[in-house]
Backbone bond lengths (Angstrom), bond angles and torsions (degrees), N, CA, C in turn:
res aa  C-N    CA-C-N  psi(-1)  N-CA   C-N-CA  omega(-1)  CA-C   N-CA-C  phi
1 M - - - 1.445 - - 1.527 108.71 -
2 K 1.309 116.42 144.45 1.455 122.40 -178.16 1.525 109.02 -117.63
3 I 1.320 117.03 141.22 1.467 121.63 178.71 1.521 108.61 -99.81
4 K 1.333 116.52 127.67 1.463 121.31 177.90 1.531 107.41 -122.23
5 P 1.336 117.59 103.49 1.467 119.97 -177.97 1.529 111.86 -70.25
6 L 1.327 115.54 153.07 1.454 122.36 179.67 1.523 110.36 -102.89
7 A 1.309 116.23 157.66 1.469 124.82 175.99 1.526 111.51 50.88
8 D 1.339 117.05 -126.82 1.472 120.58 -176.08 1.529 112.04 -100.91
9 R 1.330 115.85 34.81 1.460 120.12 179.49 1.529 110.70 -95.84
10 V 1.334 114.28 153.98 1.453 122.48 -177.07 1.520 108.46 -132.17
11 V 1.329 117.50 138.55 1.463 122.07 174.80 1.520 107.02 -101.54
12 I 1.352 115.58 126.18 1.460 120.31 -179.97 1.521 110.21 -123.86
13 K 1.319 115.15 156.33 1.459 122.08 173.88 1.519 106.38 -120.55
14 K 1.331 116.12 120.85 1.456 120.91 -177.05 1.520 111.07 -64.43
15 L 1.321 114.82 142.20 1.451 120.64 173.99 1.524 107.64 -83.42
16 E 1.316 117.13 152.48 1.457 121.89 -176.57 1.529 111.35 -63.23
17 A 1.330 116.10 143.86 1.461 122.03 176.40 1.515 109.24 -70.81
18 E 1.309 115.77 151.74 1.458 121.29 179.67 1.525 110.23 -63.99
19 E 1.321 116.49 135.49 1.464 122.25 178.73 1.526 111.61 -85.31
20 T 1.344 116.89 -26.47 1.459 121.23 -179.62 1.519 109.70 -134.74
21 T 1.319 115.59 157.63 1.460 119.92 176.04 1.520 108.52 -81.35
22 K 1.328 116.68 172.73 1.464 120.50 179.45 1.521 111.77 -62.28
23 S 1.335 116.51 -28.22 1.464 119.72 179.92 1.525 112.69 -86.50
24 G 1.355 117.39 0.78 1.454 121.04 174.28 1.515 115.67 97.07
25 I 1.333 118.66 7.55 1.466 121.53 179.45 1.525 108.62 -78.27
26 L 1.343 116.79 129.22 1.460 122.63 -179.83 1.522 109.51 -77.76
27 L 1.332 117.65 130.07 1.460 122.55 -178.55 1.523 110.90 -96.83
28 T 1.334 115.89 138.87 1.459 120.44 174.90 1.521 108.89 -82.57
29 G 1.315 117.33 171.06 1.462 122.05 -177.62 1.512 113.70 -56.54
30 S 1.336 117.81 -41.81 1.461 120.45 -177.37 1.527 112.56 -76.94
31 A 1.313 118.44 -20.29 1.462 121.75 -178.53 1.522 112.84 -85.03
32 K 1.319 117.13 -16.39 1.462 120.14 -179.13 1.517 109.48 -71.53
33 E 1.325 115.36 137.41 1.455 119.30 175.37 1.515 109.78 -79.67
34 R 1.307 114.93 148.59 1.457 119.88 175.66 1.528 107.67 -63.40
35 P 1.329 118.03 126.11 1.469 119.08 -176.40 1.522 111.41 -66.56
36 Q 1.329 115.62 142.75 1.454 120.98 176.55 1.519 110.58 -116.87
37 E 1.322 116.06 12.32 1.451 121.13 177.62 1.518 107.81 -112.47
38 A 1.321 116.62 137.79 1.460 120.60 -176.12 1.521 110.26 -149.44
39 E 1.329 113.87 167.51 1.458 120.65 175.52 1.522 108.31 -109.23
40 V 1.324 116.15 135.76 1.464 121.51 179.52 1.524 108.55 -75.38
41 V 1.344 116.18 126.34 1.461 122.66 -178.23 1.527 111.28 -101.83
42 A 1.344 116.54 -36.69 1.465 120.95 179.99 1.526 108.97 -152.01
43 V 1.329 115.88 150.75 1.461 122.23 -177.14 1.522 108.72 -131.73
44 G 1.337 116.04 136.28 1.456 120.73 176.37 1.520 110.73 -73.99
45 P 1.333 116.92 173.81 1.469 120.99 -177.12 1.529 113.83 -74.35
46 G 1.317 118.76 -15.80 1.467 122.57 -178.39 1.513 110.64 112.86
47 A 1.315 116.01 154.49 1.471 121.66 -179.23 1.523 110.13 -75.98
48 I 1.320 115.68 156.43 1.461 121.06 174.97 1.520 107.84 -107.17
49 V 1.341 116.02 119.40 1.455 122.31 179.95 1.520 108.35 -124.23
50 D 1.320 116.07 123.97 1.469 122.22 -178.10 1.522 111.66 54.17
51 G 1.318 117.05 37.84 1.457 121.85 176.95 1.520 115.15 80.75
52 K 1.323 117.96 1.03 1.466 121.06 179.43 1.521 109.74 -117.88
53 R 1.322 116.06 139.45 1.460 121.05 179.37 1.533 109.64 -80.63
54 I 1.324 115.24 129.38 1.462 122.03 177.97 1.534 108.01 -90.60
55 A 1.306 117.44 124.57 1.464 122.34 -177.15 1.528 111.11 -66.48
56 M 1.324 115.82 147.03 1.459 121.94 177.38 1.530 109.16 -79.62
57 E 1.331 116.07 144.92 1.458 120.86 -179.43 1.523 112.98 -93.92
58 V 1.329 117.31 -15.17 1.466 120.44 178.72 1.518 109.36 -109.16
59 K 1.330 115.54 159.40 1.464 120.13 177.96 1.523 108.72 -135.69
60 V 1.302 116.38 167.03 1.462 122.37 179.67 1.523 109.40 -58.18
61 S 1.293 116.19 138.23 1.472 128.12 179.36 1.529 113.90 82.56
62 D 1.344 118.85 -0.93 1.461 120.33 172.76 1.520 109.16 -66.69
63 K 1.322 116.94 144.02 1.462 122.19 171.20 1.523 105.85 -95.87
64 V 1.326 117.14 129.02 1.457 121.11 -174.09 1.527 111.65 -131.35
65 L 1.330 115.39 158.68 1.458 123.51 169.89 1.518 106.11 -108.25
66 Y 1.335 116.90 136.66 1.458 120.05 -176.16 1.522 110.50 -132.96
67 S 1.335 116.60 163.62 1.461 122.34 179.77 1.519 110.54 -59.16
68 K 1.313 116.36 143.46 1.459 122.66 -171.46 1.530 114.25 -56.42
69 Y 1.318 118.36 -44.47 1.465 120.59 -175.62 1.530 112.64 -111.40
70 A 1.316 116.78 26.89 1.461 122.02 -176.52 1.522 111.88 -82.07
71 G 1.313 115.61 152.75 1.454 121.76 168.74 1.509 116.13 83.41
72 T 1.326 112.86 178.27 1.451 123.10 179.48 1.515 108.32 -121.37
73 E 1.323 116.22 126.94 1.460 120.24 -179.57 1.525 109.31 -85.43
74 V 1.332 115.67 133.81 1.463 121.76 179.10 1.526 108.84 -133.13
75 K 1.326 115.68 156.76 1.460 121.26 177.60 1.526 107.49 -121.29
76 V 1.340 116.77 122.36 1.460 122.34 -179.22 1.527 107.79 -129.83
77 D 1.314 116.53 123.95 1.469 122.34 -179.65 1.530 112.14 52.18
78 G 1.330 116.79 38.93 1.453 121.15 177.67 1.518 115.17 81.26
79 E 1.319 118.33 -4.17 1.470 123.01 179.50 1.529 109.12 -102.53
80 E 1.334 116.44 141.47 1.461 121.01 178.51 1.529 110.48 -97.18
81 Y 1.327 115.07 131.25 1.457 122.28 179.46 1.521 108.54 -130.85
82 T 1.329 116.41 163.64 1.457 122.26 172.65 1.519 107.31 -125.38
83 I 1.331 115.80 133.23 1.463 121.71 176.64 1.524 106.65 -108.05
84 L 1.330 115.77 124.36 1.459 119.60 -179.15 1.514 110.50 -142.94
85 K 1.328 115.90 165.97 1.461 120.59 177.61 1.524 109.00 -79.73
86 Q 1.304 116.41 151.79 1.452 120.80 179.35 1.531 111.02 -57.39
87 D 1.334 118.34 -31.64 1.462 121.89 179.61 1.529 112.55 -61.80
88 D 1.337 118.02 -22.99 1.466 122.03 179.63 1.523 112.72 -81.72
89 I 1.326 117.01 -7.64 1.465 120.77 176.35 1.521 107.72 -86.33
90 L 1.330 115.03 125.94 1.467 120.80 -175.10 1.517 113.18 -90.24
91 A 1.348 117.01 -35.19 1.464 119.65 -175.63 1.520 110.60 -163.30
92 I 1.322 115.08 158.27 1.475 122.33 171.86 1.528 106.02 -101.51
93 V 1.333 115.94 130.66 1.452 121.12 -179.82 1.523 108.04 -90.23
94 E 1.321 116.95 124.60 1.470 120.78 -179.09 1.502 111.11 -108.67
């Protein structure tokens, strides 16, 4: 099954949380922070404002940082994704 977002929505897949700190300390499951970095899997066509379509600023395979509690988590074919509005994306990681 394929997910096709509508309007200005974006489908992202979270990147794995760090298992160790920079100094080499191993983190347990409860100590790991919820990741805020993800890879864009699908992008909608863009919102329509005043009859004109607004272009999306992100594209598939971009790595992005997003708001901590943004979006709706969904599970499709055993994979977990988050669907959120483009406004909830804070930055593209280069």
